[in-house]
Jmol script that loads the backbone (N, CA, C; Angstrom):
load data "model"
ATOM      1  N   MET A   1      94.807  70.903  91.660  1.00  0.00           N
ATOM      2  CA  MET A   1      93.892  71.979  91.982  1.00  0.00           C
ATOM      3  C   MET A   1      94.119  71.037  93.935  1.00  0.00           C
ATOM      4  N   LYS A   2      94.744  70.093  93.969  1.00  0.00           N
ATOM      5  CA  LYS A   2      94.792  69.491  95.520  1.00  0.00           C
ATOM      6  C   LYS A   2      95.843  70.365  95.963  1.00  0.00           C
ATOM      7  N   PRO A   3      97.096  70.572  95.506  1.00  0.00           N
ATOM      8  CA  PRO A   3      98.109  71.209  96.147  1.00  0.00           C
ATOM      9  C   PRO A   3      97.451  72.752  96.327  1.00  0.00           C
ATOM     10  N   PHE A   4      96.908  73.360  95.801  1.00  0.00           N
ATOM     11  CA  PHE A   4      96.708  74.809  95.849  1.00  0.00           C
ATOM     12  C   PHE A   4      95.823  74.943  96.953  1.00  0.00           C
ATOM     13  N   LEU A   5      94.963  74.043  97.283  1.00  0.00           N
ATOM     14  CA  LEU A   5      93.863  73.635  98.323  1.00  0.00           C
ATOM     15  C   LEU A   5      94.736  73.758  99.595  1.00  0.00           C
ATOM     16  N   ARG A   6      95.706  72.681  99.658  1.00  0.00           N
ATOM     17  CA  ARG A   6      96.607  72.580 100.579  1.00  0.00           C
ATOM     18  C   ARG A   6      97.498  73.747 101.052  1.00  0.00           C
ATOM     19  N   LEU A   7      98.070  74.365 100.062  1.00  0.00           N
ATOM     20  CA  LEU A   7      98.443  75.729 100.426  1.00  0.00           C
ATOM     21  C   LEU A   7      97.916  76.624 100.902  1.00  0.00           C
ATOM     22  N   LEU A   8      96.485  77.033 100.546  1.00  0.00           N
ATOM     23  CA  LEU A   8      95.491  77.947 101.501  1.00  0.00           C
ATOM     24  C   LEU A   8      95.141  77.084 102.985  1.00  0.00           C
ATOM     25  N   VAL A   9      95.464  75.866 103.136  1.00  0.00           N
ATOM     26  CA  VAL A   9      94.906  75.040 104.777  1.00  0.00           C
ATOM     27  C   VAL A   9      96.362  75.801 105.242  1.00  0.00           C
ATOM     28  N   VAL A  10      97.445  75.759 104.574  1.00  0.00           N
ATOM     29  CA  VAL A  10      98.901  75.963 105.425  1.00  0.00           C
ATOM     30  C   VAL A  10      98.829  77.009 105.845  1.00  0.00           C
ATOM     31  N   LEU A  11      98.583  78.262 104.800  1.00  0.00           N
ATOM     32  CA  LEU A  11      98.759  79.369 105.181  1.00  0.00           C
ATOM     33  C   LEU A  11      97.369  80.161 106.516  1.00  0.00           C
ATOM     34  N   ALA A  12      96.240  79.074 106.318  1.00  0.00           N
ATOM     35  CA  ALA A  12      95.287  79.576 107.540  1.00  0.00           C
ATOM     36  C   ALA A  12      95.926  78.893 108.706  1.00  0.00           C
ATOM     37  N   VAL A  13      96.252  77.846 108.910  1.00  0.00           N
ATOM     38  CA  VAL A  13      96.930  77.022 109.966  1.00  0.00           C
ATOM     39  C   VAL A  13      98.083  78.158 110.786  1.00  0.00           C
ATOM     40  N   PHE A  14      99.107  78.630 109.724  1.00  0.00           N
ATOM     41  CA  PHE A  14      99.971  79.414 110.346  1.00  0.00           C
ATOM     42  C   PHE A  14      99.457  80.762 110.524  1.00  0.00           C
ATOM     43  N   THR A  15      98.511  81.392 109.926  1.00  0.00           N
ATOM     44  CA  THR A  15      98.113  82.529 110.208  1.00  0.00           C
ATOM     45  C   THR A  15      97.327  82.370 111.996  1.00  0.00           C
ATOM     46  N   LEU A  16      97.264  81.112 111.853  1.00  0.00           N
ATOM     47  CA  LEU A  16      96.473  81.114 113.485  1.00  0.00           C
ATOM     48  C   LEU A  16      97.591  80.798 114.434  1.00  0.00           C
ATOM     49  N   VAL A  17      98.521  79.944 114.128  1.00  0.00           N
ATOM     50  CA  VAL A  17      99.700  79.739 114.927  1.00  0.00           C
ATOM     51  C   VAL A  17     100.916  81.012 115.426  1.00  0.00           C
ATOM     52  N   TYR A  18     101.281  81.770 114.497  1.00  0.00           N
ATOM     53  CA  TYR A  18     102.157  83.015 114.584  1.00  0.00           C
ATOM     54  C   TYR A  18     101.703  83.884 115.944  1.00  0.00           C
ATOM     55  N   PRO A  19     100.473  84.164 116.231  1.00  0.00           N
ATOM     56  CA  PRO A  19     100.175  85.327 117.297  1.00  0.00           C
ATOM     57  C   PRO A  19     100.179  84.103 118.515  1.00  0.00           C
ATOM     58  N   ALA A  20     100.555  82.706 118.528  1.00  0.00           N
ATOM     59  CA  ALA A  20     100.943  82.102 119.660  1.00  0.00           C
ATOM     60  C   ALA A  20     102.220  82.389 120.175  1.00  0.00           C
ATOM     61  N   PHE A  21     103.119  82.603 119.083  1.00  0.00           N
ATOM     62  CA  PHE A  21     104.513  82.789 119.398  1.00  0.00           C
ATOM     63  C   PHE A  21     104.824  84.374 119.505  1.00  0.00           C
ATOM     64  N   ARG A  22     104.043  85.081 119.630  1.00  0.00           N
ATOM     65  CA  ARG A  22     104.172  86.906 119.772  1.00  0.00           C
ATOM     66  C   ARG A  22     105.094  87.427 118.329  1.00  0.00           C
ATOM     67  N   LEU A  23     104.006  87.965 117.563  1.00  0.00           N
ATOM     68  CA  LEU A  23     104.776  88.514 116.601  1.00  0.00           C
ATOM     69  C   LEU A  23     105.106  89.975 116.794  1.00  0.00           C
ATOM     70  N   HIS A  24     106.444  90.426 116.773  1.00  0.00           N
ATOM     71  CA  HIS A  24     106.916  91.621 116.914  1.00  0.00           C
ATOM     72  C   HIS A  24     106.690  92.368 115.595  1.00  0.00           C
ATOM     73  N   ARG A  25     106.672  94.197 115.649  1.00  0.00           N
ATOM     74  CA  ARG A  25     106.977  94.662 114.740  1.00  0.00           C
ATOM     75  C   ARG A  25     108.207  95.019 114.270  1.00  0.00           C
ATOM     76  N   THR A  26     108.240  94.830 112.926  1.00  0.00           N
ATOM     77  CA  THR A  26     109.689  95.142 112.174  1.00  0.00           C
ATOM     78  C   THR A  26     109.843  96.246 112.376  1.00  0.00           C
ATOM     79  N   PRO A  27     111.135  97.126 112.475  1.00  0.00           N
ATOM     80  CA  PRO A  27     111.597  98.524 112.515  1.00  0.00           C
ATOM     81  C   PRO A  27     111.561  98.880 111.295  1.00  0.00           C
ATOM     82  N   THR A  28     111.026  99.598 111.157  1.00  0.00           N
ATOM     83  CA  THR A  28     110.876 100.728 109.982  1.00  0.00           C
ATOM     84  C   THR A  28     111.662 102.032 109.681  1.00  0.00           C
ATOM     85  N   GLU A  29     111.960 102.898 108.861  1.00  0.00           N
ATOM     86  CA  GLU A  29     112.290 103.909 108.900  1.00  0.00           C
ATOM     87  C   GLU A  29     111.541 105.243 109.712  1.00  0.00           C
ATOM     88  N   SER A  30     110.175 105.159 109.687  1.00  0.00           N
ATOM     89  CA  SER A  30     109.393 106.227 110.442  1.00  0.00           C
ATOM     90  C   SER A  30     108.531 105.355 111.356  1.00  0.00           C
ATOM     91  N   PRO A  31     108.712 104.799 112.286  1.00  0.00           N
ATOM     92  CA  PRO A  31     107.526 104.002 113.309  1.00  0.00           C
ATOM     93  C   PRO A  31     106.378 104.861 113.349  1.00  0.00           C
ATOM     94  N   MET A  32     105.432 104.142 113.313  1.00  0.00           N
ATOM     95  CA  MET A  32     104.180 105.234 113.382  1.00  0.00           C
ATOM     96  C   MET A  32     103.473 104.633 114.575  1.00  0.00           C
ATOM     97  N   PRO A  33     103.514 104.839 115.805  1.00  0.00           N
ATOM     98  CA  PRO A  33     102.524 104.444 116.606  1.00  0.00           C
ATOM     99  C   PRO A  33     101.007 103.956 116.408  1.00  0.00           C
ATOM    100  N   SER A  34     100.192 102.874 116.746  1.00  0.00           N
ATOM    101  CA  SER A  34      98.896 103.009 116.432  1.00  0.00           C
ATOM    102  C   SER A  34      98.080 103.445 117.650  1.00  0.00           C
ATOM    103  N   ASN A  35      97.042 103.599 117.401  1.00  0.00           N
ATOM    104  CA  ASN A  35      96.108 104.421 118.428  1.00  0.00           C
ATOM    105  C   ASN A  35      95.245 103.185 119.027  1.00  0.00           C
ATOM    106  N   ILE A  36      95.339 101.954 118.584  1.00  0.00           N
ATOM    107  CA  ILE A  36      94.288 101.098 119.195  1.00  0.00           C
ATOM    108  C   ILE A  36      94.460 100.767 120.439  1.00  0.00           C
ATOM    109  N   LEU A  37      95.396 100.530 121.318  1.00  0.00           N
ATOM    110  CA  LEU A  37      95.497 100.292 122.727  1.00  0.00           C
ATOM    111  C   LEU A  37      95.575 101.896 123.160  1.00  0.00           C
ATOM    112  N   ALA A  38      95.966 102.871 122.757  1.00  0.00           N
ATOM    113  CA  ALA A  38      95.542 104.064 123.446  1.00  0.00           C
ATOM    114  C   ALA A  38      94.417 104.373 123.601  1.00  0.00           C
ATOM    115  N   LYS A  39      93.497 103.975 122.605  1.00  0.00           N
ATOM    116  CA  LYS A  39      92.004 104.379 122.997  1.00  0.00           C
ATOM    117  C   LYS A  39      91.522 103.200 124.003  1.00  0.00           C
ATOM    118  N   ALA A  40      92.018 102.067 123.912  1.00  0.00           N
ATOM    119  CA  ALA A  40      91.601 101.251 125.057  1.00  0.00           C
ATOM    120  C   ALA A  40      91.996 101.551 126.424  1.00  0.00           C
ATOM    121  N   GLY A  41      92.927 102.666 126.524  1.00  0.00           N
ATOM    122  CA  GLY A  41      93.740 103.051 127.737  1.00  0.00           C
ATOM    123  C   GLY A  41      94.355 102.257 128.268  1.00  0.00           C
ATOM    124  N   SER A  42      95.177 101.601 127.418  1.00  0.00           N
ATOM    125  CA  SER A  42      96.053 100.500 128.048  1.00  0.00           C
ATOM    126  C   SER A  42      97.420 101.337 128.246  1.00  0.00           C
ATOM    127  N   THR A  43      98.252 100.960 129.193  1.00  0.00           N
ATOM    128  CA  THR A  43      99.633 101.652 129.318  1.00  0.00           C
ATOM    129  C   THR A  43     100.730 100.528 129.182  1.00  0.00           C
ATOM    130  N   THR A  44     100.184  99.132 129.725  1.00  0.00           N
ATOM    131  CA  THR A  44     101.192  98.528 129.612  1.00  0.00           C
ATOM    132  C   THR A  44     101.496  97.549 128.522  1.00  0.00           C
ATOM    133  N   ALA A  45     100.760  97.353 127.347  1.00  0.00           N
ATOM    134  CA  ALA A  45     100.730  96.837 126.191  1.00  0.00           C
ATOM    135  C   ALA A  45     101.123  97.644 124.914  1.00  0.00           C
ATOM    136  N   SER A  46     101.883  97.326 124.342  1.00  0.00           N
ATOM    137  CA  SER A  46     102.189  98.072 123.160  1.00  0.00           C
ATOM    138  C   SER A  46     101.574  97.366 121.685  1.00  0.00           C
ATOM    139  N   THR A  47     101.488  97.925 120.667  1.00  0.00           N
ATOM    140  CA  THR A  47     100.902  97.275 119.514  1.00  0.00           C
ATOM    141  C   THR A  47     102.307  96.864 118.426  1.00  0.00           C
ATOM    142  N   ASP A  48     103.232  97.217 118.971  1.00  0.00           N
ATOM    143  CA  ASP A  48     104.791  96.620 118.775  1.00  0.00           C
ATOM    144  C   ASP A  48     104.286  94.829 118.890  1.00  0.00           C
ATOM    145  N   GLU A  49     103.585  94.236 119.493  1.00  0.00           N
ATOM    146  CA  GLU A  49     103.610  92.840 119.670  1.00  0.00           C
ATOM    147  C   GLU A  49     102.085  92.507 119.472  1.00  0.00           C
ATOM    148  N   VAL A  50     102.137  91.366 118.665  1.00  0.00           N
ATOM    149  CA  VAL A  50     100.570  90.617 118.521  1.00  0.00           C
ATOM    150  C   VAL A  50     100.623  89.255 119.066  1.00  0.00           C
ATOM    151  N   SER A  51      99.912  88.998 119.926  1.00  0.00           N
ATOM    152  CA  SER A  51      99.816  87.700 120.853  1.00  0.00           C
ATOM    153  C   SER A  51      98.220  87.310 121.276  1.00  0.00           C
ATOM    154  N   TYR A  52      97.922  86.481 121.446  1.00  0.00           N
ATOM    155  CA  TYR A  52      96.595  85.976 121.709  1.00  0.00           C
ATOM    156  C   TYR A  52      96.412  86.624 123.705  1.00  0.00           C
ATOM    157  N   ALA A  53      97.677  87.061 123.966  1.00  0.00           N
ATOM    158  CA  ALA A  53      97.588  87.581 125.510  1.00  0.00           C
ATOM    159  C   ALA A  53      96.932  89.107 125.421  1.00  0.00           C
ATOM    160  N   ASP A  54      97.175  89.564 123.863  1.00  0.00           N
ATOM    161  CA  ASP A  54      96.652  90.830 123.963  1.00  0.00           C
ATOM    162  C   ASP A  54      95.462  91.036 122.985  1.00  0.00           C
ATOM    163  N   PHE A  55      94.961  90.069 122.736  1.00  0.00           N
ATOM    164  CA  PHE A  55      93.738  90.122 122.127  1.00  0.00           C
ATOM    165  C   PHE A  55      92.234  90.803 122.294  1.00  0.00           C
ATOM    166  N   PHE A  56      92.309  90.689 123.759  1.00  0.00           N
ATOM    167  CA  PHE A  56      91.034  91.240 124.238  1.00  0.00           C
ATOM    168  C   PHE A  56      91.489  92.734 124.455  1.00  0.00           C
ATOM    169  N   GLN A  57      92.561  93.569 124.329  1.00  0.00           N
ATOM    170  CA  GLN A  57      93.025  94.540 124.181  1.00  0.00           C
ATOM    171  C   GLN A  57      92.844  95.344 123.050  1.00  0.00           C
ATOM    172  N   PHE A  58      92.750  94.173 121.792  1.00  0.00           N
ATOM    173  CA  PHE A  58      92.644  94.786 120.412  1.00  0.00           C
ATOM    174  C   PHE A  58      91.270  94.776 120.196  1.00  0.00           C
ATOM    175  N   LEU A  59      90.333  94.318 120.721  1.00  0.00           N
ATOM    176  CA  LEU A  59      89.032  94.051 120.809  1.00  0.00           C
ATOM    177  C   LEU A  59      88.379  95.259 121.778  1.00  0.00           C
ATOM    178  N   ALA A  60      89.133  95.655 122.444  1.00  0.00           N
ATOM    179  CA  ALA A  60      88.733  97.030 123.445  1.00  0.00           C
ATOM    180  C   ALA A  60      88.963  98.174 122.450  1.00  0.00           C
ATOM    181  N   GLY A  61      89.901  98.137 121.918  1.00  0.00           N
ATOM    182  CA  GLY A  61      90.088  99.393 121.098  1.00  0.00           C
ATOM    183  C   GLY A  61      88.857  99.825 119.884  1.00  0.00           C
ATOM    184  N   TYR A  62      88.141  98.511 119.835  1.00  0.00           N
ATOM    185  CA  TYR A  62      86.752  98.756 118.831  1.00  0.00           C
ATOM    186  C   TYR A  62      85.571  98.638 119.808  1.00  0.00           C
ATOM    187  N   PRO A  63      85.333  99.233 120.367  1.00  0.00           N
ATOM    188  CA  PRO A  63      83.885  99.087 121.637  1.00  0.00           C
ATOM    189  C   PRO A  63      82.580  98.850 120.569  1.00  0.00           C
ATOM    190  N   ASN A  64      82.354  99.828 119.696  1.00  0.00           N
ATOM    191  CA  ASN A  64      81.317  99.537 118.926  1.00  0.00           C
ATOM    192  C   ASN A  64      81.661  98.307 117.921  1.00  0.00           C
ATOM    193  N   ARG A  65      82.632  98.134 117.562  1.00  0.00           N
ATOM    194  CA  ARG A  65      82.619  97.149 116.100  1.00  0.00           C
ATOM    195  C   ARG A  65      83.937  95.918 116.748  1.00  0.00           C
ATOM    196  N   PRO A  66      83.427  95.131 117.442  1.00  0.00           N
ATOM    197  CA  PRO A  66      84.485  94.382 118.022  1.00  0.00           C
ATOM    198  C   PRO A  66      85.097  93.176 116.705  1.00  0.00           C
ATOM    199  N   TRP A  67      84.308  93.060 115.523  1.00  0.00           N
ATOM    200  CA  TRP A  67      84.601  92.218 114.548  1.00  0.00           C
ATOM    201  C   TRP A  67      85.559  92.770 113.799  1.00  0.00           C
ATOM    202  N   ARG A  68      86.159  94.300 114.049  1.00  0.00           N
ATOM    203  CA  ARG A  68      87.061  95.080 113.264  1.00  0.00           C
ATOM    204  C   ARG A  68      88.532  94.539 113.959  1.00  0.00           C
ATOM    205  N   GLY A  69      88.264  94.791 115.312  1.00  0.00           N
ATOM    206  CA  GLY A  69      89.567  94.445 116.332  1.00  0.00           C
ATOM    207  C   GLY A  69      89.877  93.125 115.925  1.00  0.00           C
ATOM    208  N   THR A  70      89.156  92.033 115.558  1.00  0.00           N
ATOM    209  CA  THR A  70      89.455  90.912 115.625  1.00  0.00           C
ATOM    210  C   THR A  70      89.633  90.402 113.996  1.00  0.00           C
ATOM    211  N   ALA A  71      89.376  91.084 113.652  1.00  0.00           N
ATOM    212  CA  ALA A  71      89.559  91.535 111.565  1.00  0.00           C
ATOM    213  C   ALA A  71      91.305  91.984 111.924  1.00  0.00           C
ATOM    214  N   SER A  72      91.622  92.819 112.504  1.00  0.00           N
ATOM    215  CA  SER A  72      92.838  93.717 112.415  1.00  0.00           C
ATOM    216  C   SER A  72      93.642  92.391 113.027  1.00  0.00           C
ATOM    217  N   PHE A  73      93.332  91.927 113.886  1.00  0.00           N
ATOM    218  CA  PHE A  73      94.237  90.746 114.642  1.00  0.00           C
ATOM    219  C   PHE A  73      94.738  89.625 113.756  1.00  0.00           C
ATOM    220  N   VAL A  74      93.577  89.248 112.976  1.00  0.00           N
ATOM    221  CA  VAL A  74      94.029  88.194 112.333  1.00  0.00           C
ATOM    222  C   VAL A  74      94.475  88.534 110.832  1.00  0.00           C
ATOM    223  N   VAL A  75      94.627  89.613 110.548  1.00  0.00           N
ATOM    224  CA  VAL A  75      95.077  90.421 109.225  1.00  0.00           C
ATOM    225  C   VAL A  75      96.334  90.083 109.754  1.00  0.00           C
ATOM    226  N   GLN A  76      97.294  90.518 111.000  1.00  0.00           N
ATOM    227  CA  GLN A  76      98.451  90.669 110.991  1.00  0.00           C
ATOM    228  C   GLN A  76      99.048  89.068 111.110  1.00  0.00           C
ATOM    229  N   GLY A  77      98.464  88.272 111.316  1.00  0.00           N
ATOM    230  CA  GLY A  77      98.920  87.043 111.222  1.00  0.00           C
ATOM    231  C   GLY A  77      99.133  86.266 109.998  1.00  0.00           C
ATOM    232  N   PHE A  78      97.674  86.948 108.907  1.00  0.00           N
ATOM    233  CA  PHE A  78      97.640  86.142 107.714  1.00  0.00           C
ATOM    234  C   PHE A  78      99.111  87.007 106.863  1.00  0.00           C
ATOM    235  N   THR A  79      99.053  88.329 107.131  1.00  0.00           N
ATOM    236  CA  THR A  79     100.219  89.010 106.454  1.00  0.00           C
ATOM    237  C   THR A  79     101.561  88.701 106.890  1.00  0.00           C
ATOM    238  N   THR A  80     101.929  88.094 107.987  1.00  0.00           N
ATOM    239  CA  THR A  80     103.270  87.438 108.208  1.00  0.00           C
ATOM    240  C   THR A  80     103.277  86.047 107.765  1.00  0.00           C
ATOM    241  N   SER A  81     101.900  85.390 107.756  1.00  0.00           N
ATOM    242  CA  SER A  81     102.003  83.969 107.087  1.00  0.00           C
ATOM    243  C   SER A  81     102.380  84.348 105.368  1.00  0.00           C
ATOM    244  N   VAL A  82     101.877  85.066 104.815  1.00  0.00           N
ATOM    245  CA  VAL A  82     101.787  85.114 103.381  1.00  0.00           C
ATOM    246  C   VAL A  82     103.506  85.682 103.178  1.00  0.00           C
ATOM    247  N   GLY A  83     103.852  86.733 103.907  1.00  0.00           N
ATOM    248  CA  GLY A  83     105.644  86.966 104.157  1.00  0.00           C
ATOM    249  C   GLY A  83     106.467  86.450 104.091  1.00  0.00           C
ATOM    250  N   VAL A  84     106.071  84.921 104.993  1.00  0.00           N
ATOM    251  CA  VAL A  84     107.198  84.053 105.146  1.00  0.00           C
ATOM    252  C   VAL A  84     106.916  83.238 103.654  1.00  0.00           C
ATOM    253  N   ALA A  85     105.583  82.757 103.314  1.00  0.00           N
ATOM    254  CA  ALA A  85     105.479  81.759 102.133  1.00  0.00           C
ATOM    255  C   ALA A  85     106.178  82.466 100.868  1.00  0.00           C
ATOM    256  N   ALA A  86     106.182  84.105 100.747  1.00  0.00           N
ATOM    257  CA  ALA A  86     106.469  84.993  99.496  1.00  0.00           C
ATOM    258  C   ALA A  86     108.194  85.126  99.819  1.00  0.00           C
ATOM    259  N   LEU A  87     109.143  84.663 100.996  1.00  0.00           N
ATOM    260  CA  LEU A  87     110.042  84.992 101.127  1.00  0.00           C
ATOM    261  C   LEU A  87     110.412  86.516 101.402  1.00  0.00           C
ATOM    262  N   ARG A  88     110.106  87.071 102.445  1.00  0.00           N
ATOM    263  CA  ARG A  88     109.743  88.151 103.203  1.00  0.00           C
ATOM    264  C   ARG A  88     110.223  89.263 102.683  1.00  0.00           C
ATOM    265  N   ARG A  89     110.124  89.363 101.304  1.00  0.00           N
ATOM    266  CA  ARG A  89     110.493  90.757 100.239  1.00  0.00           C
ATOM    267  C   ARG A  89     109.809  91.993 100.814  1.00  0.00           C
ATOM    268  N   ASP A  90     110.435  92.773 102.034  1.00  0.00           N
ATOM    269  CA  ASP A  90     109.651  93.829 102.708  1.00  0.00           C
ATOM    270  C   ASP A  90     108.193  93.630 102.575  1.00  0.00           C
ATOM    271  N   PHE A  91     107.441  92.659 102.981  1.00  0.00           N
ATOM    272  CA  PHE A  91     105.818  92.869 102.931  1.00  0.00           C
ATOM    273  C   PHE A  91     105.459  92.825 104.792  1.00  0.00           C
ATOM    274  N   PRO A  92     105.894  91.761 105.245  1.00  0.00           N
ATOM    275  CA  PRO A  92     105.403  91.877 106.695  1.00  0.00           C
ATOM    276  C   PRO A  92     105.601  92.659 107.644  1.00  0.00           C
ATOM    277  N   ASP A  93     104.706  93.275 108.488  1.00  0.00           N
ATOM    278  CA  ASP A  93     104.840  94.281 109.345  1.00  0.00           C
ATOM    279  C   ASP A  93     105.213  93.785 110.674  1.00  0.00           C
ATOM    280  N   TYR A  94     105.173  92.571 110.887  1.00  0.00           N
ATOM    281  CA  TYR A  94     105.333  91.821 112.219  1.00  0.00           C
ATOM    282  C   TYR A  94     105.878  90.682 111.859  1.00  0.00           C
ATOM    283  N   GLU A  95     106.785  90.135 112.758  1.00  0.00           N
ATOM    284  CA  GLU A  95     107.606  89.152 112.550  1.00  0.00           C
ATOM    285  C   GLU A  95     107.936  88.167 113.715  1.00  0.00           C
ATOM    286  N   PRO A  96     107.934  86.728 113.647  1.00  0.00           N
ATOM    287  CA  PRO A  96     108.098  86.246 114.830  1.00  0.00           C
ATOM    288  C   PRO A  96     109.291  86.543 115.334  1.00  0.00           C
ATOM    289  N   GLN A  97     109.729  86.510 116.786  1.00  0.00           N
ATOM    290  CA  GLN A  97     111.013  86.970 117.375  1.00  0.00           C
ATOM    291  C   GLN A  97     111.414  85.841 118.315  1.00  0.00           C
ATOM    292  N   SER A  98     110.407  84.767 118.722  1.00  0.00           N
ATOM    293  CA  SER A  98     110.898  83.937 119.610  1.00  0.00           C
ATOM    294  C   SER A  98     111.476  82.564 118.550  1.00  0.00           C
ATOM    295  N   VAL A  99     112.279  81.705 119.211  1.00  0.00           N
ATOM    296  CA  VAL A  99     112.999  80.610 118.548  1.00  0.00           C
ATOM    297  C   VAL A  99     112.065  79.540 118.106  1.00  0.00           C
ATOM    298  N   LEU A 100     110.722  79.385 118.999  1.00  0.00           N
ATOM    299  CA  LEU A 100     109.985  78.764 118.149  1.00  0.00           C
ATOM    300  C   LEU A 100     108.733  79.045 117.034  1.00  0.00           C
ATOM    301  N   GLY A 101     109.085  80.655 117.345  1.00  0.00           N
ATOM    302  CA  GLY A 101     108.037  81.592 116.334  1.00  0.00           C
ATOM    303  C   GLY A 101     109.246  81.178 114.914  1.00  0.00           C
ATOM    304  N   ARG A 102     110.629  81.486 115.247  1.00  0.00           N
ATOM    305  CA  ARG A 102     111.348  81.688 113.780  1.00  0.00           C
ATOM    306  C   ARG A 102     111.545  79.823 113.061  1.00  0.00           C
ATOM    307  N   PHE A 103     111.056  78.832 114.099  1.00  0.00           N
ATOM    308  CA  PHE A 103     111.144  77.431 113.894  1.00  0.00           C
ATOM    309  C   PHE A 103     109.642  76.845 113.289  1.00  0.00           C
ATOM    310  N   ALA A 104     108.585  77.526 113.433  1.00  0.00           N
ATOM    311  CA  ALA A 104     107.336  77.907 112.665  1.00  0.00           C
ATOM    312  C   ALA A 104     107.565  78.348 111.589  1.00  0.00           C
ATOM    313  N   ALA A 105     108.292  79.554 111.160  1.00  0.00           N
ATOM    314  CA  ALA A 105     108.441  80.164 110.004  1.00  0.00           C
ATOM    315  C   ALA A 105     109.236  78.940 108.850  1.00  0.00           C
ATOM    316  N   LEU A 106     110.078  78.820 109.529  1.00  0.00           N
ATOM    317  CA  LEU A 106     111.356  77.622 108.858  1.00  0.00           C
ATOM    318  C   LEU A 106     110.035  76.651 108.459  1.00  0.00           C
ATOM    319  N   ILE A 107     109.369  76.061 108.735  1.00  0.00           N
ATOM    320  CA  ILE A 107     108.561  74.709 108.350  1.00  0.00           C
ATOM    321  C   ILE A 107     107.597  75.273 107.645  1.00  0.00           C
ATOM    322  N   GLU A 108     106.875  76.355 107.777  1.00  0.00           N
ATOM    323  CA  GLU A 108     105.787  77.114 106.887  1.00  0.00           C
ATOM    324  C   GLU A 108     107.086  77.411 105.548  1.00  0.00           C
ATOM    325  N   LEU A 109     107.897  77.608 105.502  1.00  0.00           N
ATOM    326  CA  LEU A 109     108.700  77.999 104.149  1.00  0.00           C
ATOM    327  C   LEU A 109     108.561  76.524 103.436  1.00  0.00           C
ATOM    328  N   LEU A 110     108.854  75.680 104.551  1.00  0.00           N
ATOM    329  CA  LEU A 110     109.323  74.290 103.664  1.00  0.00           C
ATOM    330  C   LEU A 110     108.091  73.745 103.113  1.00  0.00           C
ATOM    331  N   LEU A 111     106.867  73.680 103.806  1.00  0.00           N
ATOM    332  CA  LEU A 111     105.488  73.500 103.507  1.00  0.00           C
ATOM    333  C   LEU A 111     105.087  74.260 102.154  1.00  0.00           C
ATOM    334  N   THR A 112     105.283  75.543 102.398  1.00  0.00           N
ATOM    335  CA  THR A 112     104.642  76.284 101.264  1.00  0.00           C
ATOM    336  C   THR A 112     105.613  76.207 100.358  1.00  0.00           C
ATOM    337  N   SER A 113     107.046  76.143  99.779  1.00  0.00           N
ATOM    338  CA  SER A 113     107.646  75.922  98.863  1.00  0.00           C
ATOM    339  C   SER A 113     107.368  74.450  98.103  1.00  0.00           C
ATOM    340  N   THR A 114     107.120  73.540  99.195  1.00  0.00           N
ATOM    341  CA  THR A 114     107.033  72.210  98.285  1.00  0.00           C
ATOM    342  C   THR A 114     105.893  72.224  97.841  1.00  0.00           C
ATOM    343  N   LEU A 115     104.523  72.814  98.370  1.00  0.00           N
ATOM    344  CA  LEU A 115     103.184  72.812  97.578  1.00  0.00           C
ATOM    345  C   LEU A 115     102.965  73.853  96.615  1.00  0.00           C
ATOM    346  N   VAL A 116     103.792  74.723  96.414  1.00  0.00           N
ATOM    347  CA  VAL A 116     103.836  75.528  95.070  1.00  0.00           C
ATOM    348  C   VAL A 116     104.510  74.587  94.193  1.00  0.00           C
ATOM    349  N   ALA A 117     105.601  74.126  94.309  1.00  0.00           N
ATOM    350  CA  ALA A 117     106.460  73.521  93.155  1.00  0.00           C
ATOM    351  C   ALA A 117     105.216  72.280  93.025  1.00  0.00           C
ATOM    352  N   LEU A 118     104.550  71.510  93.954  1.00  0.00           N
ATOM    353  CA  LEU A 118     103.799  70.404  93.198  1.00  0.00           C
ATOM    354  C   LEU A 118     102.292  71.345  92.589  1.00  0.00           C
ATOM    355  N   PHE A 119     101.975  72.415  93.042  1.00  0.00           N
ATOM    356  CA  PHE A 119     100.675  73.346  91.938  1.00  0.00           C
ATOM    357  C   PHE A 119     101.208  73.562  90.643  1.00  0.00           C
ATOM    358  N   LEU A 120     102.496  73.942  90.923  1.00  0.00           N
ATOM    359  CA  LEU A 120     103.260  74.206  89.363  1.00  0.00           C
ATOM    360  C   LEU A 120     103.341  72.908  88.217  1.00  0.00           C
ATOM    361  N   LEU A 121     103.374  71.764  89.025  1.00  0.00           N
ATOM    362  CA  LEU A 121     103.520  70.432  88.607  1.00  0.00           C
ATOM    363  C   LEU A 121     102.374  70.274  87.889  1.00  0.00           C
ATOM    364  N   ALA A 122     101.427  70.352  88.741  1.00  0.00           N
ATOM    365  CA  ALA A 122     100.008  69.884  88.371  1.00  0.00           C
ATOM    366  C   ALA A 122      99.474  71.006  87.260  1.00  0.00           C
ATOM    367  N   VAL A 123      99.632  71.859  87.366  1.00  0.00           N
ATOM    368  CA  VAL A 123      99.399  73.014  86.267  1.00  0.00           C
ATOM    369  C   VAL A 123     100.063  72.826  85.036  1.00  0.00           C
ATOM    370  N   ARG A 124     101.056  72.357  84.977  1.00  0.00           N
ATOM    371  CA  ARG A 124     102.087  71.826  83.929  1.00  0.00           C
ATOM    372  C   ARG A 124     101.397  70.511  83.109  1.00  0.00           C
ATOM    373  N   ARG A 125     101.208  69.663  84.129  1.00  0.00           N
ATOM    374  CA  ARG A 125     100.538  68.245  83.464  1.00  0.00           C
ATOM    375  C   ARG A 125      99.115  68.690  82.971  1.00  0.00           C
ATOM    376  N   GLN A 126      98.047  69.644  83.149  1.00  0.00           N
ATOM    377  CA  GLN A 126      96.909  69.788  82.664  1.00  0.00           C
ATOM    378  C   GLN A 126      97.106  70.570  81.273  1.00  0.00           C
ATOM    379  N   PHE A 127      98.197  71.351  80.968  1.00  0.00           N
ATOM    380  CA  PHE A 127      98.371  71.911  79.891  1.00  0.00           C
ATOM    381  C   PHE A 127      98.967  71.214  78.936  1.00  0.00           C
ATOM    382  N   ARG A 128      99.866  69.917  79.322  1.00  0.00           N
ATOM    383  CA  ARG A 128     100.293  68.956  78.616  1.00  0.00           C
ATOM    384  C   ARG A 128      99.257  68.324  78.094  1.00  0.00           C
ATOM    385  N   ARG A 129      98.506  67.759  78.486  1.00  0.00           N
ATOM    386  CA  ARG A 129      97.159  67.010  78.110  1.00  0.00           C
ATOM    387  C   ARG A 129      96.697  67.759  76.626  1.00  0.00           C
TER     388      ARG A 129
END
end "model"
wireframe off; spacefill off
backbone 0.3
color backbone group
C-alpha cells in the first residue's frame, strides 16, 4: 500500500510543478478557444498556456466563483501529470514545452514507473500468502 500512496504523492507534487514550467496546449485537429480569459477582458495572454503567472487571470474569468478558476487551473496540471504517468496516449490537453518541463516529465515518468512496479509487486505478495 505504501507504493500506491507514494504514487499519489508524486502525482500531486507534479500537478503543482508543471504550471511553474508553463504548460502549452497540444495542437488538435479543431482548436477550440476558451472564453475564460476573454470574459476577463485580457488580450495579452491566452489559454494556450497555463502558468502561475496567469493564475489570477484564470480567477478573473470566474468573478463569482474563484474556486472554479482554481479548480480548472489545478485540473490542467493534474491531467498533464496523469498523462505523463500513463505514457501520454492522447490524454493530456497540455504538455510542458520548456527543457526544464520536459526534464520534469522524464523524472516523473521514471518515478511513476518504478512506483507502479513496486505497487504491483506488493499486490502480488499479498495474494501469494
